[in-house]
C-alpha positions as CSV (number, residue, x, y, z in Angstrom):
1,M,-9.8,-8.4,-3.3
2,K,-8.5,-11.0,-0.8
3,V,-6.6,-9.6,2.2
4,R,-4.8,-11.3,5.0
5,V,-4.4,-9.5,8.3
6,T,-1.8,-11.0,10.7
7,V,-2.1,-10.0,14.3
8,M,0.7,-10.8,16.8
9,L,1.5,-9.8,20.3
10,K,4.1,-7.1,20.6
11,D,7.6,-8.0,21.6
12,G,7.9,-7.9,25.4
13,V,4.2,-8.9,26.0
14,L,3.9,-12.2,27.8
15,D,2.5,-14.9,25.6
16,P,1.3,-17.7,27.9
17,Q,-0.2,-19.7,25.0
18,G,3.1,-19.6,23.2
19,K,4.9,-20.7,26.4
20,A,2.6,-23.6,26.8
21,I,3.1,-24.7,23.2
22,G,6.9,-24.4,23.5
23,H,6.8,-26.5,26.7
24,A,4.6,-29.1,25.0
25,L,7.0,-29.3,22.0
26,Q,9.9,-29.9,24.2
27,T,8.0,-32.6,26.1
28,L,7.3,-34.3,22.7
29,G,11.0,-34.3,22.0
30,F,11.3,-31.3,19.7
31,D,14.3,-29.9,21.4
32,G,15.8,-26.5,20.4
33,V,12.5,-24.7,19.8
34,Q,12.8,-21.3,21.4
35,D,10.4,-18.4,22.0
36,V,7.1,-19.6,20.6
37,R,4.7,-16.8,19.8
38,V,1.0,-17.3,19.0
39,G,-1.0,-15.0,16.8
40,K,-4.0,-14.9,14.5
41,I,-4.6,-14.6,10.8
42,I,-7.8,-13.0,9.5
43,E,-8.7,-13.4,5.8
44,L,-11.1,-10.9,4.3
45,D,-12.6,-10.2,0.9
46,V,-12.6,-6.4,0.7
47,P,-14.1,-4.5,-2.2
48,G,-12.0,-1.8,-3.8
49,A,-10.8,-0.3,-7.0
50,S,-7.1,-0.7,-6.3
51,A,-4.7,-2.7,-4.0
52,D,-3.8,0.6,-2.2
53,E,-7.4,1.4,-1.4
54,V,-8.1,-2.2,-0.2
55,R,-4.9,-2.1,2.0
56,E,-6.0,1.2,3.6
57,K,-9.5,-0.2,4.3
58,A,-8.0,-3.4,5.9
59,Q,-5.5,-1.3,8.0
60,A,-8.5,0.8,9.3
61,M,-10.3,-2.4,10.1
62,A,-7.3,-3.8,12.0
63,R,-6.8,-0.5,13.9
64,D,-10.5,-0.2,14.8
65,L,-11.4,-3.8,15.6
66,L,-9.1,-6.7,14.6
67,A,-6.0,-5.8,16.8
68,N,-5.7,-4.4,20.3
69,L,-3.0,-1.8,19.5
70,V,-2.0,-1.6,23.2
71,I,-0.5,-5.2,23.1
72,E,-0.7,-6.3,19.5
73,D,0.9,-5.4,16.1
74,F,-0.6,-6.2,12.8
75,S,0.4,-6.5,9.1
76,V,-1.7,-6.4,6.0
77,E,-1.1,-8.4,2.8
78,V,-3.2,-7.9,-0.3
79,A,-3.4,-10.8,-2.7
80,A,-2.2,-10.0,-6.2
């Protein structure tokens, strides 16, 4: 099954890449953009008998490798 893991910095963690993008957008004339945050999306094809089993595997992968739980949060979506 296809799985999408989204990893984002936790609220309150400085995001210098997001700040740089926000500044660049303002420089290009896109006024009003506030608080840009940058993250990553990891798409996986995970074997499993059910969506719940696949979700559990993907969450374990995210906890063990894909996300730094000290500074990042993650979410898991299983494609229907």
